[in-house]
ZADO-1210 file (C-alpha; in nm, 4 decimals, padded with zeros to 6 digits):
<atoms>
<atom x="-00.7520" y="01.4733" z="-05.4154" code="MET" pos="1"/>
<atom x="-00.9841" y="01.3175" z="-05.1551" code="VAL" pos="2"/>
<atom x="-00.8474" y="01.2637" z="-04.8037" code="THR" pos="3"/>
<atom x="-00.9324" y="00.9492" z="-04.6197" code="ASN" pos="4"/>
<atom x="-01.0962" y="01.0363" z="-04.2852" code="THR" pos="5"/>
<atom x="-01.1894" y="00.6768" z="-04.2107" code="CYS" pos="6"/>
<atom x="-00.8625" y="00.6196" z="-04.0236" code="HIS" pos="7"/>
<atom x="-00.9370" y="00.9054" z="-03.7847" code="ARG" pos="8"/>
<atom x="-01.2722" y="00.7539" z="-03.6888" code="TRP" pos="9"/>
<atom x="-01.1184" y="00.4124" z="-03.6406" code="MET" pos="10"/>
<atom x="-00.8426" y="00.5358" z="-03.4100" code="VAL" pos="11"/>
<atom x="-01.0593" y="00.7642" z="-03.1922" code="ALA" pos="12"/>
<atom x="-01.2395" y="00.4859" z="-02.9984" code="PRO" pos="13"/>
<atom x="-00.9089" y="00.3213" z="-02.9133" code="PHE" pos="14"/>
<atom x="-00.7706" y="00.6459" z="-02.7754" code="LEU" pos="15"/>
<atom x="-01.0780" y="00.7001" z="-02.5605" code="VAL" pos="16"/>
<atom x="-01.0602" y="00.3427" z="-02.4336" code="LEU" pos="17"/>
<atom x="-00.6914" y="00.3736" z="-02.3448" code="SER" pos="18"/>
<atom x="-00.7570" y="00.6902" z="-02.1417" code="PHE" pos="19"/>
<atom x="-01.0470" y="00.5226" z="-01.9595" code="ALA" pos="20"/>
<atom x="-00.8365" y="00.2213" z="-01.8640" code="VAL" pos="21"/>
<atom x="-00.5416" y="00.4265" z="-01.7403" code="SER" pos="22"/>
<atom x="-00.7543" y="00.6672" z="-01.5391" code="ALA" pos="23"/>
<atom x="-00.8629" y="00.4349" z="-01.2587" code="GLU" pos="24"/>
<atom x="-00.9529" y="00.6448" z="-00.9585" code="ASN" pos="25"/>
<atom x="-00.9789" y="00.4419" z="-00.6426" code="PHE" pos="26"/>
<atom x="-01.1004" y="00.6005" z="-00.3177" code="PRO" pos="27"/>
<atom x="-00.8138" y="00.6936" z="-00.0874" code="THR" pos="28"/>
<atom x="-00.7539" y="00.7408" z="00.2833" code="ILE" pos="29"/>
<atom x="-00.4692" y="00.9013" z="00.4761" code="SER" pos="30"/>
<atom x="-00.2718" y="00.6822" z="00.7204" code="PRO" pos="31"/>
<atom x="-00.3695" y="00.9269" z="00.9974" code="LYS" pos="32"/>
<atom x="-00.7393" y="00.8460" z="00.9408" code="GLN" pos="33"/>
<atom x="-00.6863" y="00.4727" z="00.9930" code="LEU" pos="34"/>
<atom x="-00.7728" y="00.3056" z="01.3250" code="PRO" pos="35"/>
<atom x="-00.4800" y="00.2440" z="01.5602" code="GLU" pos="36"/>
<atom x="-00.4254" y="-00.1257" z="01.4662" code="PRO" pos="37"/>
<atom x="-00.4185" y="-00.0411" z="01.0950" code="LEU" pos="38"/>
<atom x="-00.1814" y="00.2516" z="01.1576" code="GLN" pos="39"/>
<atom x="00.0560" y="00.0071" z="01.3278" code="ALA" pos="40"/>
<atom x="00.0256" y="-00.2291" z="01.0297" code="GLN" pos="41"/>
<atom x="00.0966" y="00.0623" z="00.7933" code="TRP" pos="42"/>
<atom x="00.4104" y="00.1489" z="00.9930" code="ALA" pos="43"/>
<atom x="00.5299" y="-00.2138" z="00.9608" code="ARG" pos="44"/>
<atom x="00.4523" y="-00.2502" z="00.5889" code="ASP" pos="45"/>
<atom x="00.5489" y="00.0974" z="00.4642" code="ARG" pos="46"/>
<atom x="00.9279" y="00.0342" z="00.4408" code="PRO" pos="47"/>
<atom x="00.8737" y="-00.2761" z="00.2225" code="GLU" pos="48"/>
<atom x="00.6393" y="-00.1150" z="-00.0316" code="LEU" pos="49"/>
<atom x="00.9119" y="00.0329" z="-00.2479" code="GLY" pos="50"/>
<atom x="00.8195" y="00.2663" z="-00.5336" code="ARG" pos="51"/>
<atom x="00.5258" y="00.0739" z="-00.6754" code="PHE" pos="52"/>
<atom x="00.3700" y="-00.1101" z="-00.3803" code="GLY" pos="53"/>
<atom x="00.0341" y="-00.0037" z="-00.2361" code="HIS" pos="54"/>
<atom x="-00.1894" y="-00.0953" z="00.0557" code="CYS" pos="55"/>
<atom x="-00.5662" y="-00.0857" z="00.0895" code="ALA" pos="56"/>
<atom x="-00.7869" y="-00.0899" z="00.3976" code="ALA" pos="57"/>
<atom x="-01.1513" y="-00.1207" z="00.4932" code="ALA" pos="58"/>
<atom x="-01.3043" y="-00.1093" z="00.8390" code="PHE" pos="59"/>
<atom x="-01.6513" y="-00.0997" z="00.9867" code="ASP" pos="60"/>
<atom x="-01.5393" y="-00.0335" z="01.3427" code="SER" pos="61"/>
<atom x="-01.2316" y="00.1579" z="01.4624" code="PRO" pos="62"/>
<atom x="-01.1914" y="-00.0765" z="01.7616" code="ILE" pos="63"/>
<atom x="-01.3189" y="-00.4202" z="01.6503" code="ASP" pos="64"/>
<atom x="-01.0275" y="-00.5982" z="01.4819" code="GLY" pos="65"/>
<atom x="-01.2644" y="-00.8542" z="01.3299" code="ALA" pos="66"/>
<atom x="-01.4196" y="-00.5771" z="01.1215" code="LYS" pos="67"/>
<atom x="-01.0910" y="-00.4526" z="00.9705" code="MET" pos="68"/>
<atom x="-00.9317" y="-00.5564" z="00.6431" code="VAL" pos="69"/>
<atom x="-00.5741" y="-00.4819" z="00.5382" code="TRP" pos="70"/>
<atom x="-00.3992" y="-00.5891" z="00.2196" code="SER" pos="71"/>
<atom x="-00.0822" y="-00.4827" z="00.0438" code="CYS" pos="72"/>
<atom x="00.0690" y="-00.5448" z="-00.2969" code="ALA" pos="73"/>
<atom x="00.4430" y="-00.5256" z="-00.2438" code="ILE" pos="74"/>
<atom x="00.6371" y="-00.7003" z="-00.5193" code="TYR" pos="75"/>
<atom x="00.4862" y="-00.5420" z="-00.8300" code="VAL" pos="76"/>
<atom x="00.6446" y="-00.3855" z="-01.1361" code="ARG" pos="77"/>
<atom x="00.4000" y="-00.1010" z="-01.1965" code="LEU" pos="78"/>
<atom x="00.2247" y="00.1357" z="-00.9590" code="SER" pos="79"/>
<atom x="-00.1122" y="00.0854" z="-01.1307" code="ALA" pos="80"/>
<atom x="-00.0708" y="-00.2907" z="-01.0954" code="GLN" pos="81"/>
<atom x="-00.0017" y="-00.2462" z="-00.7238" code="GLY" pos="82"/>
<atom x="-00.3128" y="-00.0345" z="-00.6785" code="LYS" pos="83"/>
<atom x="-00.5362" y="-00.2804" z="-00.8610" code="ARG" pos="84"/>
<atom x="-00.3967" y="-00.5812" z="-00.6767" code="LEU" pos="85"/>
<atom x="-00.4226" y="-00.4185" z="-00.3324" code="ALA" pos="86"/>
<atom x="-00.7841" y="-00.3188" z="-00.4014" code="MET" pos="87"/>
<atom x="-00.8693" y="-00.6648" z="-00.5369" code="LYS" pos="88"/>
<atom x="-00.7219" y="-00.8436" z="-00.2349" code="LEU" pos="89"/>
<atom x="-00.8906" y="-00.6005" z="00.0021" code="CYS" pos="90"/>
<atom x="-01.2263" y="-00.6530" z="-00.1660" code="GLY" pos="91"/>
<atom x="-01.1917" y="-01.0314" z="-00.1454" code="GLU" pos="92"/>
<atom x="-01.1023" y="-01.0219" z="00.2238" code="ARG" pos="93"/>
<atom x="-01.3773" y="-00.7694" z="00.2986" code="ALA" pos="94"/>
<atom x="-01.6321" y="-01.0014" z="00.1386" code="ALA" pos="95"/>
<atom x="-01.4951" y="-01.2961" z="00.3368" code="LEU" pos="96"/>
<atom x="-01.5139" y="-01.1066" z="00.6686" code="LEU" pos="97"/>
<atom x="-01.8428" y="-00.9357" z="00.5735" code="LYS" pos="98"/>
<atom x="-01.6979" y="-00.5852" z="00.6106" code="VAL" pos="99"/>
<atom x="-01.9463" y="-00.3441" z="00.4574" code="LYS" pos="100"/>
<atom x="-01.7341" y="-00.0302" z="00.4155" code="SER" pos="101"/>
<atom x="-01.5534" y="00.0068" z="00.0823" code="PRO" pos="102"/>
<atom x="-01.1833" y="-00.0567" z="00.0458" code="CYS" pos="103"/>
<atom x="-00.9641" y="00.2524" z="00.0117" code="LYS" pos="104"/>
<atom x="-00.6040" y="00.2934" z="-00.0962" code="LEU" pos="105"/>
<atom x="-00.3783" y="00.4212" z="00.1783" code="VAL" pos="106"/>
<atom x="-00.2038" y="00.7312" z="00.0437" code="VAL" pos="107"/>
<atom x="00.0343" y="00.9590" z="00.2254" code="GLU" pos="108"/>
<atom x="-00.0480" y="01.3275" z="00.1779" code="PRO" pos="109"/>
</atoms>
């Protein structure tokens, strides 16, 4: 009796693709490493984030408020969705304000 190995080769690429999509690793930053104005914003937004909400920040200068970007995804159903949305919004605002540093997810240690 000959076994059909074709199915194994057809399923393998889908498994690899599903692991690649679920393993998004965004750069992170601790709230303590944020500039003072962004730390204050974190303190205001943190209670509303819930289980799945996330915030992202980018800043070129720790004192120039015009060179700081802050975005949060609060009302989301999945944590991964919150991360992606926060990073997307941060990237859009960073491009608008011409902030050169990359956006990072704010993560408590």
